[in-house]
DSSP file (Angstrom, degrees, kcal/mol; ACC not computed):
  #  RESIDUE AA STRUCTURE BP1 BP2  ACC     N-H-->O    O-->H-N    N-H-->O    O-->H-N    TCO  KAPPA ALPHA  PHI   PSI    X-CA   Y-CA   Z-CA
    1    1 A M              0   0    0      0, 0.0     2,-0.4     0, 0.0     0, 0.0   0.000 360.0 360.0 360.0 122.1    0.0    0.0    0.0
    2    2 A T        -     0   0    0      0, 0.0     2,-0.3     0, 0.0     0, 0.0  -0.909 360.0-140.1-119.4 143.6    1.5    3.3   -1.0
    3    3 A M        -     0   0    0     -2,-0.4     2,-0.2     1,-0.1     5,-0.0  -0.707  26.7-110.5 -97.6 148.5    0.4    6.8    0.1
    4    4 A K    >>  -     0   0    0     -2,-0.3     3,-1.1     1,-0.1     4,-0.7  -0.491  25.8-118.6 -77.5 151.4    0.3    9.7   -2.4
    5    5 A R  H >> S+     0   0    0      1,-0.3     3,-1.0     2,-0.2     4,-0.8   0.857 111.9  61.0 -58.6 -36.3    2.8   12.3   -1.8
    6    6 A T  H 34 S+     0   0    0      1,-0.3     3,-0.4     2,-0.2    -1,-0.3   0.796  96.5  60.7 -63.4 -27.8    0.1   14.9   -1.2
    7    7 A A  H <4 S+     0   0    0     -3,-1.1    -1,-0.3     1,-0.2    -2,-0.2   0.743 102.5  52.8 -70.1 -21.3   -1.2   13.0    1.8
    8    8 A L  H << S+     0   0    0     -3,-1.0     2,-0.4    -4,-0.7    -1,-0.2   0.677  92.8  84.9 -89.0 -19.0    2.1   13.4    3.5
    9    9 A L     <  -     0   0    0     -4,-0.8     2,-0.3    -3,-0.4     3,-0.1  -0.690  67.3-147.5 -87.5 137.1    2.3   17.2    3.1
   10   10 A R        -     0   0    0     -2,-0.4    -2,-0.1     1,-0.1    -3,-0.0  -0.792   9.8-146.7 -99.6 143.3    0.6   19.4    5.7
   11   11 A R  S    S+     0   0    0     -2,-0.3    -1,-0.1     1,-0.2    -2,-0.0   0.880  91.9  31.7 -77.0 -38.6   -0.9   22.7    4.8
   12   12 A T  S    S-     0   0    0     -3,-0.1    -1,-0.2     0, 0.0     2,-0.0  -0.972  91.3-118.3-123.1 135.3    0.0   24.2    8.3
   13   13 A P        -     0   0    0      0, 0.0     2,-0.3     0, 0.0    -2,-0.0  -0.334  32.5-107.9 -69.1 149.1    3.0   23.0   10.3
   14   14 A L        -     0   0    0      1,-0.1     2,-0.3     2,-0.0     3,-0.0  -0.575  30.5-118.2 -75.7 136.5    2.5   21.4   13.7
   15   15 A R        -     0   0    0     -2,-0.3     3,-0.1     1,-0.1    -1,-0.1  -0.601  15.3-143.4 -74.8 137.7    3.4   23.5   16.6
   16   16 A S  S    S+     0   0    0     -2,-0.3     2,-0.3     1,-0.2    -1,-0.1   0.868  79.3   4.3 -68.0 -36.6    6.1   21.8   18.6
   17   17 A M  S    S-     0   0    0     -3,-0.0    -1,-0.2     3,-0.0     0, 0.0  -0.994  79.6-106.5-148.7 146.5    4.7   22.9   21.9
   18   18 A S     >  -     0   0    0     -2,-0.3     4,-2.1    -3,-0.1     5,-0.1  -0.281  33.8-112.8 -67.7 163.8    1.7   24.7   23.2
   19   19 A K  H  > S+     0   0    0      2,-0.2     4,-2.4     1,-0.2     5,-0.2   0.913 118.9  50.9 -62.5 -45.0    2.0   28.3   24.5
   20   20 A K  H  > S+     0   0    0      1,-0.2     4,-2.3     2,-0.2    -1,-0.2   0.947 111.4  47.6 -59.9 -50.4    1.2   27.1   28.0
   21   21 A R  H  > S+     0   0    0      1,-0.2     4,-2.3     2,-0.2    -1,-0.2   0.868 109.3  55.1 -64.2 -36.1    3.9   24.4   27.9
   22   22 A Q  H  X S+     0   0    0     -4,-2.1     4,-2.0     2,-0.2    -1,-0.2   0.937 109.1  46.2 -59.8 -47.5    6.4   26.9   26.5
   23   23 A K  H  X S+     0   0    0     -4,-2.4     4,-2.0     1,-0.2    -2,-0.2   0.894 112.9  49.7 -63.3 -39.4    5.8   29.2   29.4
   24   24 A E  H  X S+     0   0    0     -4,-2.3     4,-3.0     1,-0.2    -1,-0.2   0.872 108.5  54.5 -66.6 -36.1    6.1   26.2   31.9
   25   25 A S  H  X S+     0   0    0     -4,-2.3     4,-2.4     2,-0.2    -2,-0.2   0.918 108.2  47.8 -64.4 -44.8    9.3   25.1   30.2
   26   26 A R  H  X S+     0   0    0     -4,-2.0     4,-1.5     2,-0.2    -1,-0.2   0.909 114.6  46.3 -60.0 -45.5   10.9   28.6   30.7
   27   27 A I  H  X S+     0   0    0     -4,-2.0     4,-2.7     1,-0.2     3,-0.3   0.964 112.6  51.4 -59.1 -52.8    9.8   28.7   34.4
   28   28 A Y  H  X S+     0   0    0     -4,-3.0     4,-2.7     1,-0.2    -2,-0.2   0.876 105.7  54.8 -57.9 -40.6   11.1   25.1   34.9
   29   29 A A  H  X S+     0   0    0     -4,-2.4     4,-1.7     2,-0.2    -1,-0.2   0.892 110.2  46.4 -62.1 -38.3   14.5   25.9   33.4
   30   30 A K  H  X S+     0   0    0     -4,-1.5     4,-2.1    -3,-0.3    -2,-0.2   0.921 114.2  45.6 -69.6 -44.4   15.0   28.7   35.8
   31   31 A K  H  X S+     0   0    0     -4,-2.7     4,-2.7     1,-0.2    -2,-0.2   0.852 110.1  56.9 -67.0 -32.6   13.9   26.7   38.8
   32   32 A R  H  X S+     0   0    0     -4,-2.7     4,-2.4    -5,-0.3    -1,-0.2   0.921 108.7  45.2 -59.0 -47.1   16.0   23.8   37.7
   33   33 A L  H  X S+     0   0    0     -4,-1.7     4,-2.0     2,-0.2    -2,-0.2   0.902 113.8  48.3 -63.8 -42.6   19.1   26.0   37.7
   34   34 A V  H  X S+     0   0    0     -4,-2.1     4,-1.7     2,-0.2    -2,-0.2   0.934 113.9  47.9 -61.9 -49.6   18.3   27.5   41.0
   35   35 A Y  H  X S+     0   0    0     -4,-2.7     4,-1.2     1,-0.2    -2,-0.2   0.915 112.4  46.8 -60.6 -44.6   17.7   24.1   42.5
   36   36 A L  H  < S+     0   0    0     -4,-2.4    -1,-0.2     1,-0.2    -2,-0.2   0.816 111.2  53.6 -73.4 -32.2   20.9   22.5   41.1
   37   37 A E  H  < S+     0   0    0     -4,-2.0    -1,-0.2     1,-0.2    -2,-0.2   0.833 112.2  43.9 -66.8 -34.2   22.9   25.5   42.3
   38   38 A A  H  < S+     0   0    0     -4,-1.7    -2,-0.2     1,-0.2    -1,-0.2   0.644 125.0  35.4 -81.6 -18.1   21.5   25.0   45.8
   39   39 A N     <  +     0   0    0     -4,-1.2    -1,-0.2    -5,-0.2     4,-0.1  -0.648  68.3 161.4-135.6  72.7   22.0   21.2   45.7
   40   40 A P        +     0   0    0      0, 0.0    10,-2.5     0, 0.0     2,-0.4   0.650  56.6  71.3 -76.5 -11.7   25.2   20.7   43.7
   41   41 A I  B    S-A   49   0A   0      8,-0.3    31,-0.1     1,-0.1     7,-0.1  -0.845  97.3 -96.2-108.9 142.3   25.9   17.1   44.9
   42   42 A C     >  -     0   0    0      6,-3.0     4,-1.4    -2,-0.4    31,-0.2  -0.280  27.8-148.0 -53.8 126.8   23.8   14.1   43.9
   43   43 A E  T  4 S+     0   0    0     29,-3.2    -1,-0.2     2,-0.1    30,-0.1   0.466  93.0  48.0 -79.2   0.6   21.2   13.5   46.6
   44   44 A V  T  4 S+     0   0    0     28,-0.2    -1,-0.1    27,-0.0    29,-0.1   0.842 126.5  17.6-103.1 -57.9   21.3    9.8   46.0
   45   45 A C  T  4 S-     0   0    0      3,-0.1    -2,-0.1    29,-0.0    28,-0.1   0.697  85.1-145.2 -88.1 -21.1   25.0    8.8   46.0
   46   46 A L  S  < S+     0   0    0     -4,-1.4    -3,-0.1     2,-0.1    -5,-0.0   0.684  79.3  76.9  59.3  25.2   26.3   11.9   47.7
   47   47 A H  S    S+     0   0    0      1,-0.1    -1,-0.1     2,-0.1     3,-0.1   0.690  76.1  58.5-122.0 -43.6   29.4   11.8   45.5
   48   48 A R  S    S-     0   0    0      1,-0.1    -6,-3.0    -7,-0.1    -2,-0.1  -0.515  91.5 -89.8 -91.7 158.4   29.0   13.0   42.0
   49   49 A P  B     -A   41   0A   0      0, 0.0     2,-0.5     0, 0.0    -8,-0.3  -0.413  41.4-115.1 -64.1 140.5   27.8   16.4   40.9
   50   50 A A        +     0   0    0    -10,-2.5    24,-0.3   -14,-0.2   -11,-0.1  -0.681  45.8 159.3 -78.1 120.4   24.0   16.7   40.4
   51   51 A T        +     0   0    0     22,-1.6     2,-0.3    -2,-0.5    23,-0.2   0.528  55.9  46.6-117.4 -13.2   23.3   17.4   36.8
   52   52 A Q  E     -B   73   0B   0     21,-2.7    21,-2.8   -16,-0.0     2,-0.5  -0.877  69.6-129.3-132.9 160.1   19.7   16.4   36.4
   53   53 A I  E     -B   72   0B   0     -2,-0.3     2,-0.4    19,-0.2    19,-0.2  -0.959  18.7-162.7-112.8 125.9   16.5   16.8   38.2
   54   54 A H  E     -B   71   0B   0     17,-2.6    17,-1.2    -2,-0.5     2,-0.7  -0.898  15.1-138.1-102.4 131.6   14.3   13.7   39.0
   55   55 A H  E     -B   70   0B   0     -2,-0.4    15,-0.2    15,-0.2    40,-0.2  -0.835   4.7-156.8 -93.1 119.1   10.7   14.3   39.9
   56   56 A K  S    S+     0   0    0     13,-3.1    39,-3.0    -2,-0.7     2,-0.3   0.804  82.2  38.7 -64.1 -30.0    9.6   12.1   42.8
   57   57 A K  S    S-     0   0    0     12,-0.2    12,-0.0    37,-0.2    37,-0.0  -0.823 112.0 -73.2-119.4 161.8    6.0   12.3   41.7
   58   58 A R      > -     0   0    0     -2,-0.3     5,-0.5     1,-0.1     3,-0.5  -0.157  38.2-138.4 -56.8 143.8    4.6   12.2   38.1
   59   59 A R  I > >S+     0   0    0      1,-0.2     5,-1.2     4,-0.1     3,-0.5   0.834  93.6  62.2 -69.9 -33.0    5.3   15.5   36.2
   60   60 A H  I 3 5S+     0   0    0      1,-0.2     2,-0.4     3,-0.2    -1,-0.2   0.658  86.5  71.1 -78.4 -11.1    2.0   15.7   34.5
   61   61 A S  I 3 5S-     0   0    0     -3,-0.5    -1,-0.2     1,-0.1    -2,-0.1  -0.204 128.7 -76.1 -97.6  44.5   -0.2   16.0   37.6
   62   62 A G  I < 5S+     0   0    0     -3,-0.5     3,-0.3    -2,-0.4    -2,-0.2   0.474 111.4 105.4  81.5   3.2    0.9   19.5   38.5
   63   63 A N  I   < +     0   0    0     -5,-0.5     3,-0.5    -4,-0.3     6,-0.2   0.437  47.1  94.3 -94.1   1.9    4.2   18.5   39.9
   64   64 A Y  S   <S+     0   0    0     -5,-1.2    -1,-0.2     1,-0.3    -4,-0.1   0.867 100.1  27.4 -62.7 -36.3    6.3   19.7   37.0
   65   65 A L  S    S+     0   0    0     -3,-0.3     2,-0.8    -6,-0.2    -1,-0.3   0.372  93.5 112.3-104.5  -0.8    7.0   23.0   38.6
   66   66 A N    >   -     0   0    0     -3,-0.5     3,-2.0     1,-0.2     4,-0.3  -0.659  51.1-161.9 -83.5 106.3    6.7   21.8   42.2
   67   67 A E  G >  S+     0   0    0     -2,-0.8     3,-1.3     1,-0.3    -1,-0.2   0.743  84.0  72.1 -64.9 -19.3   10.1   22.0   43.8
   68   68 A E  G 3  S+     0   0    0      1,-0.3    -1,-0.3   -13,-0.0    -2,-0.0   0.735  98.3  49.6 -66.2 -19.9    9.1   19.7   46.6
   69   69 A T  G <  S+     0   0    0     -3,-2.0   -13,-3.1    -6,-0.2    -1,-0.3   0.481  89.6 109.4 -95.6  -2.2    9.1   16.9   44.1
   70   70 A F  E <   -B   55   0B   0     -3,-1.3     2,-0.3    -4,-0.3   -15,-0.2  -0.444  42.2-178.1 -71.3 140.8   12.6   17.8   42.8
   71   71 A L  E     -B   54   0B   0    -17,-1.2   -17,-2.6    -2,-0.1     2,-0.5  -0.899  21.9-139.0-141.8 112.3   15.6   15.5   43.5
   72   72 A G  E     +B   53   0B   0     -2,-0.3   -29,-3.2   -19,-0.2     2,-0.3  -0.561  38.2 162.6 -71.3 120.9   19.0   16.6   42.2
   73   73 A V  E     -B   52   0B   0    -21,-2.8   -21,-2.7    -2,-0.5   -22,-1.6  -0.931  38.1-111.8-139.5 164.3   20.9   13.6   40.9
   74   74 A C     >  -     0   0    0     -2,-0.3     4,-2.1   -24,-0.3     5,-0.2  -0.422  43.0 -99.8 -85.7 169.6   23.7   12.5   38.7
   75   75 A F  H  > S+     0   0    0      1,-0.2     4,-2.1     2,-0.2     5,-0.1   0.896 119.7  46.7 -60.2 -46.9   23.2   10.8   35.4
   76   76 A S  H  > S+     0   0    0      1,-0.2     4,-2.1     2,-0.2    -1,-0.2   0.868 113.0  47.8 -64.8 -39.5   23.9    7.2   36.7
   77   77 A C  H  > S+     0   0    0      2,-0.2     4,-2.5     1,-0.2    -1,-0.2   0.847 110.3  53.4 -69.9 -32.4   21.7    7.5   39.8
   78   78 A H  H  X S+     0   0    0     -4,-2.1     4,-2.2     2,-0.2    -2,-0.2   0.919 110.6  47.8 -61.8 -44.8   18.8    9.0   37.6
   79   79 A E  H  X S+     0   0    0     -4,-2.1     4,-2.0     2,-0.2    -2,-0.2   0.919 111.4  49.7 -61.8 -43.7   19.2    5.9   35.4
   80   80 A W  H  X S+     0   0    0     -4,-2.1     4,-1.7     2,-0.2    -2,-0.2   0.932 109.3  52.2 -63.9 -43.6   19.2    3.6   38.4
   81   81 A I  H  < S+     0   0    0     -4,-2.5     3,-0.3     1,-0.2     7,-0.2   0.912 112.4  46.0 -51.0 -48.7   16.0    5.3   39.8
   82   82 A E  H  < S+     0   0    0     -4,-2.2    -1,-0.2     1,-0.2    -2,-0.2   0.822 115.5  44.6 -70.5 -34.5   14.2    4.8   36.5
   83   83 A R  H  < S+     0   0    0     -4,-2.0    -1,-0.2     1,-0.2    -2,-0.2   0.645 115.0  47.0 -88.1 -14.7   15.2    1.2   36.0
   84   84 A N     X  +     0   0    0     -4,-1.7     4,-2.5    -3,-0.3    -1,-0.2  -0.595  61.9 160.7-124.7  67.8   14.5    0.1   39.6
   85   85 A P  H  > S+     0   0    0      0, 0.0     4,-2.5     0, 0.0     5,-0.2   0.823  72.2  53.7 -63.7 -31.5   11.1    1.5   40.5
   86   86 A I  H  > S+     0   0    0      2,-0.2     4,-1.7     1,-0.2     5,-0.1   0.949 114.8  39.0 -70.2 -46.3   10.4   -0.9   43.4
   87   87 A Q  H  > S+     0   0    0      2,-0.2     4,-1.8     1,-0.2    -1,-0.2   0.879 115.7  54.5 -67.7 -36.6   13.7   -0.1   45.3
   88   88 A S  H  X>S+     0   0    0     -4,-2.5     5,-2.5    -7,-0.2     6,-0.8   0.919 107.9  48.9 -62.8 -45.5   13.4    3.5   44.4
   89   89 A R  H ><5S+     0   0    0     -4,-2.5     3,-0.9     1,-0.2    -1,-0.2   0.897 110.4  51.0 -60.2 -40.1    9.9    3.7   45.8
   90   90 A A  H 3<5S+     0   0    0     -4,-1.7    -1,-0.2     1,-0.2    -2,-0.2   0.828 110.6  48.9 -64.0 -32.4   11.1    2.0   49.0
   91   91 A L  H 3<5S-     0   0    0     -4,-1.8    -1,-0.2    -3,-0.1    -2,-0.2   0.454 119.4-109.7 -84.5  -4.4   13.9    4.5   49.3
   92   92 A G  T <<5S+     0   0    0     -3,-0.9    -3,-0.2    -4,-0.6    -2,-0.1   0.616  87.0 117.0  84.6  17.6   11.5    7.5   48.8
   93   93 A Y  S   <S+     0   0    0     -5,-2.5     2,-0.3    -6,-0.2    -4,-0.2   0.677  75.8  44.2 -83.7 -21.1   12.8    8.4   45.3
   94   94 A L              0   0    0     -6,-0.8   -37,-0.2    -9,-0.1    -2,-0.2  -0.940 360.0 360.0-121.6 147.0    9.4    7.7   43.7
   95   95 A G              0   0    0    -39,-3.0   -38,-0.2    -2,-0.3   -39,-0.1   0.434 360.0 360.0-104.6 360.0    6.1    8.8   45.0
């Protein structure tokens, strides 16, 4: 089954992000920098620099900008949290 080329072309380009999401992203970027400056060491391993923010609760339910759900972590600890949800939940890294 082949599609016609005209079926693949859009008349109006898709917006990459809604205006509301763009605004939230700008606010989040600022909060992220402030949080990582205040917490420069990984809060899980306590050894490496914190370079990422892990959200202890789901981001979509109003927790995206809630700093109480932030956890400053290094890349490897963030990967470990995401790959081991049962242990992470027991240690309080997931809500």
